[in-house]
Backbone bond lengths (Angstrom), bond angles and torsions (degrees), N, CA, C in turn:
res aa  C-N    CA-C-N  psi(-1)  N-CA   C-N-CA  omega(-1)  CA-C   N-CA-C  phi
1 M - - - 1.458 - - 1.523 109.47 -
2 Q 1.302 116.68 139.08 1.454 121.57 -178.81 1.528 110.42 -78.65
3 S 1.332 116.37 149.91 1.457 121.09 -176.26 1.527 113.13 -81.15
4 D 1.299 117.05 -20.33 1.465 119.11 -179.53 1.531 109.86 -148.05
5 P 1.323 116.95 158.87 1.468 120.41 -176.67 1.534 114.00 -60.39
6 L 1.321 117.53 -37.95 1.462 119.93 -178.89 1.531 110.86 -64.99
7 S 1.319 117.44 -40.29 1.468 120.66 176.82 1.519 110.77 -64.10
8 A 1.328 116.79 -40.76 1.466 120.65 178.46 1.522 110.71 -63.06
9 T 1.330 116.76 -39.55 1.464 120.91 179.01 1.524 110.71 -63.30
10 F 1.328 117.15 -50.57 1.463 119.90 -178.69 1.522 111.67 -65.49
11 S 1.321 117.11 -36.42 1.457 120.40 177.32 1.530 110.42 -63.32
12 A 1.322 116.55 -43.42 1.467 120.48 179.15 1.526 111.00 -65.40
13 L 1.320 117.32 -37.39 1.463 121.74 -178.51 1.527 112.82 -75.78
14 A 1.323 117.60 -10.94 1.469 120.95 -177.20 1.523 112.98 -69.05
15 D 1.312 117.51 -18.36 1.463 120.70 -176.29 1.530 110.83 -99.92
16 P 1.343 118.09 130.15 1.466 120.47 -177.99 1.531 113.46 -64.90
17 T 1.318 118.00 -30.91 1.469 119.59 177.53 1.521 110.17 -65.57
18 R 1.327 116.40 -43.07 1.466 119.57 179.39 1.523 111.08 -66.64
19 R 1.325 117.14 -36.53 1.472 119.15 176.48 1.523 110.34 -64.90
20 A 1.325 117.28 -38.37 1.472 120.95 177.80 1.530 110.53 -65.58
21 I 1.320 116.98 -38.82 1.465 120.38 177.22 1.524 109.83 -62.59
22 L 1.321 116.92 -44.05 1.471 120.14 178.56 1.526 111.42 -63.61
23 A 1.329 116.42 -38.96 1.467 119.71 178.13 1.521 110.57 -61.45
24 R 1.311 116.66 -41.24 1.472 120.02 177.93 1.528 110.65 -65.90
25 L 1.329 117.12 -42.15 1.467 120.27 -179.58 1.532 112.51 -69.12
26 A 1.317 116.91 -21.70 1.463 119.86 175.86 1.529 110.86 -64.78
27 Q 1.330 116.94 -20.11 1.464 121.86 178.05 1.524 111.69 -83.65
28 G 1.329 117.63 -14.62 1.453 121.54 179.53 1.509 112.39 139.58
29 E 1.323 115.81 170.39 1.459 122.30 -179.30 1.528 110.99 -60.49
30 T 1.317 114.93 149.01 1.460 120.61 176.53 1.521 109.39 -159.64
31 T 1.298 116.22 169.02 1.468 121.10 -179.75 1.525 110.66 -87.79
32 V 1.320 115.55 165.56 1.458 121.27 177.36 1.527 110.27 -62.11
33 S 1.313 116.86 -40.45 1.469 120.33 179.16 1.517 111.62 -61.21
34 E 1.317 116.86 -42.19 1.469 120.29 178.12 1.522 110.96 -67.74
35 L 1.325 116.95 -36.14 1.465 120.09 177.01 1.525 111.37 -65.85
36 A 1.330 116.11 -36.25 1.461 120.96 -176.63 1.523 113.34 -75.79
37 A 1.318 117.31 -23.05 1.470 121.60 -172.56 1.527 115.08 -51.14
38 P 1.327 120.46 -46.37 1.475 118.49 -175.89 1.532 114.84 -76.29
39 F 1.327 117.84 -8.08 1.460 120.21 -174.63 1.522 111.23 -98.63
40 E 1.307 115.30 143.74 1.461 120.85 176.07 1.520 108.56 -91.23
41 M 1.327 115.11 65.23 1.459 121.44 177.35 1.517 108.39 -151.24
42 S 1.291 115.84 164.89 1.465 120.84 -176.96 1.536 110.48 -71.98
43 L 1.300 115.17 159.98 1.460 120.86 176.28 1.530 110.89 -60.69
44 P 1.346 119.91 -41.27 1.465 119.57 176.01 1.536 113.03 -60.35
45 A 1.317 117.11 -34.67 1.470 119.92 178.35 1.524 110.49 -66.54
46 V 1.318 117.32 -42.21 1.468 120.88 177.26 1.527 109.44 -64.63
47 T 1.316 116.67 -38.92 1.465 120.83 178.35 1.522 111.02 -61.66
48 K 1.321 117.65 -37.68 1.466 120.56 176.44 1.522 110.89 -62.71
49 H 1.321 117.01 -41.99 1.465 120.52 176.29 1.531 110.43 -61.96
50 L 1.313 116.58 -41.86 1.470 120.38 178.66 1.528 111.53 -62.80
51 K 1.316 117.07 -37.13 1.472 120.63 178.97 1.528 110.69 -63.64
52 V 1.332 116.63 -39.93 1.470 120.29 176.91 1.533 109.39 -62.20
53 L 1.324 116.50 -45.00 1.461 121.07 178.98 1.527 111.37 -64.37
54 Q 1.313 117.22 -37.19 1.467 120.80 178.06 1.531 110.73 -67.59
55 R 1.333 117.57 -43.90 1.473 120.17 178.77 1.526 111.25 -61.47
56 A 1.321 116.68 -32.11 1.474 121.12 177.97 1.527 111.58 -79.95
57 G 1.322 117.55 -6.38 1.457 121.13 179.98 1.514 114.06 80.65
58 L 1.333 117.07 11.78 1.463 121.54 -177.00 1.525 112.91 -86.22
59 V 1.320 117.19 -20.88 1.462 122.33 -177.92 1.518 108.15 -136.85
60 C 1.314 116.01 140.94 1.459 120.22 169.99 1.523 107.50 -127.88
61 Q 1.312 114.06 155.79 1.458 119.25 -177.75 1.520 107.81 -123.71
62 G 1.323 115.38 124.58 1.449 121.18 -180.00 1.508 112.05 -95.00
63 R 1.292 114.68 -171.36 1.463 119.90 177.65 1.519 108.01 -144.72
64 Q 1.323 114.82 121.56 1.463 122.24 175.80 1.520 106.68 -132.79
65 A 1.331 116.15 94.68 1.472 122.40 -174.87 1.534 108.16 57.90
66 Q 1.331 118.20 -121.30 1.465 121.77 -179.94 1.533 112.17 -85.40
67 W 1.293 116.77 -11.89 1.466 121.82 -176.33 1.520 109.41 -89.29
68 R 1.332 117.62 130.18 1.468 122.55 178.82 1.531 108.94 -119.71
69 P 1.323 117.01 80.08 1.469 119.56 -175.99 1.529 112.73 -70.19
70 C 1.316 115.52 143.76 1.460 122.54 174.36 1.525 107.36 -97.08
71 R 1.319 115.10 143.62 1.469 120.06 -177.74 1.533 109.15 -137.13
72 L 1.309 115.75 141.63 1.459 122.79 177.07 1.521 109.87 -74.10
73 E 1.320 116.36 135.01 1.458 122.74 173.39 1.527 107.01 -109.19
74 T 1.309 118.04 121.67 1.462 121.07 -170.87 1.521 114.92 -91.22
75 A 1.317 119.03 -15.53 1.472 120.53 -175.83 1.531 113.02 -56.13
76 P 1.347 119.76 -45.99 1.468 118.01 178.30 1.535 113.14 -63.72
77 L 1.318 116.96 -33.62 1.472 119.83 177.60 1.523 110.58 -67.92
78 Q 1.325 116.45 -37.46 1.462 120.18 178.41 1.523 110.68 -65.91
79 E 1.333 116.39 -39.35 1.463 120.27 177.28 1.525 110.51 -63.54
80 A 1.340 117.20 -44.09 1.466 121.07 178.68 1.530 110.91 -64.00
81 A 1.317 116.47 -41.45 1.469 120.30 179.20 1.525 110.68 -63.12
82 G 1.321 116.84 -38.92 1.468 120.53 177.52 1.515 111.83 -63.45
83 W 1.328 116.08 -41.86 1.455 120.58 178.87 1.528 110.42 -63.71
84 I 1.326 116.56 -45.10 1.462 121.41 179.28 1.527 110.30 -64.11
85 E 1.317 117.49 -38.89 1.472 122.03 -179.17 1.526 111.36 -58.90
86 E 1.331 117.13 -39.66 1.466 120.09 178.54 1.530 110.47 -59.95
87 Y 1.305 117.08 -42.79 1.459 120.20 -179.81 1.522 112.00 -74.71
88 R 1.313 117.27 -30.52 1.464 119.84 175.66 1.524 108.97 -61.81
89 R 1.313 117.39 -46.42 1.475 120.80 178.86 1.527 110.99 -60.95
90 F 1.326 115.84 -41.75 1.460 120.93 178.76 1.524 110.61 -58.19
91 W 1.346 116.98 -49.56 1.454 120.30 -177.24 1.518 112.16 -70.89
92 E 1.311 118.07 -34.02 1.464 119.10 176.31 1.518 110.59 -63.34
93 L 1.317 116.53 -40.88 1.462 120.21 177.95 1.520 110.09 -63.15
94 R 1.328 116.99 -44.04 1.459 120.86 178.47 1.531 111.39 -62.50
95 L 1.314 117.15 -43.74 1.461 120.57 -179.84 1.526 111.37 -67.98
96 D 1.327 117.46 -35.21 1.474 120.19 175.40 1.527 110.31 -62.66
97 R 1.326 116.60 -41.53 1.460 120.46 178.70 1.521 110.95 -65.53
98 L 1.323 117.31 -39.72 1.464 121.16 177.21 1.526 110.02 -63.19
99 E 1.330 116.33 -43.21 1.465 120.44 178.74 1.527 110.60 -60.56
100 D 1.324 117.71 -43.80 1.472 121.11 177.57 1.525 111.01 -60.77
101 Y 1.316 116.45 -42.06 1.458 120.96 179.57 1.524 110.75 -63.78
102 L 1.317 117.76 -44.46 1.464 121.06 179.85 1.523 111.69 -64.72
103 R 1.311 117.39 -38.76 1.476 120.52 176.76 1.525 110.45 -63.58
104 A 1.320 116.48 -40.83 1.465 120.07 179.13 1.523 110.09 -63.74
105 L 1.314 117.58 -40.69 1.455 120.63 177.72 1.520 111.75 -63.51
106 Q 1.337 116.34 -41.76 1.455 120.55 -178.31 1.517 112.36 -70.02
107 S 1.311 117.35 -26.44 1.463 119.27 -177.61 1.526 112.59 -85.28
108 Q 1.325 117.44 -7.56 1.469 120.12 178.51 1.526 108.72 -72.91
109 P 1.347 116.32 139.77 1.469 119.52 179.35 1.530 111.61 -61.25
110 G 1.317 114.26 140.14 1.460 121.14 178.71 1.517 114.27 80.09
111 K 1.329 118.46 3.17 1.463 122.17 178.13 1.519 108.59 -108.22
112 T 1.328 116.35 144.86 1.475 120.51 176.67 1.487 110.49 -120.99
């Protein structure tokens, strides 16, 4: 079990099958059987992937009579995107400073 929601989100996103499931759910609600169709794995294997996504809060499963649709939950993705955005800004600032330094070096006489 992950110690915090952000770790659970990144752990769930680490698997390409789970990312593909999320991509499909981004198009709208669907059943587990429909989610499993494109994969060359058993329905129980897909269900295990769904459980990981559910524990991370990325997927929820409703109930409408006999139909149990799966739905994407975006809040954990938004939290992860916010965390990544902070580091993106950090690295852009660092790279801008490096670019300024390299330009200064190139503009010095006798340097190429």
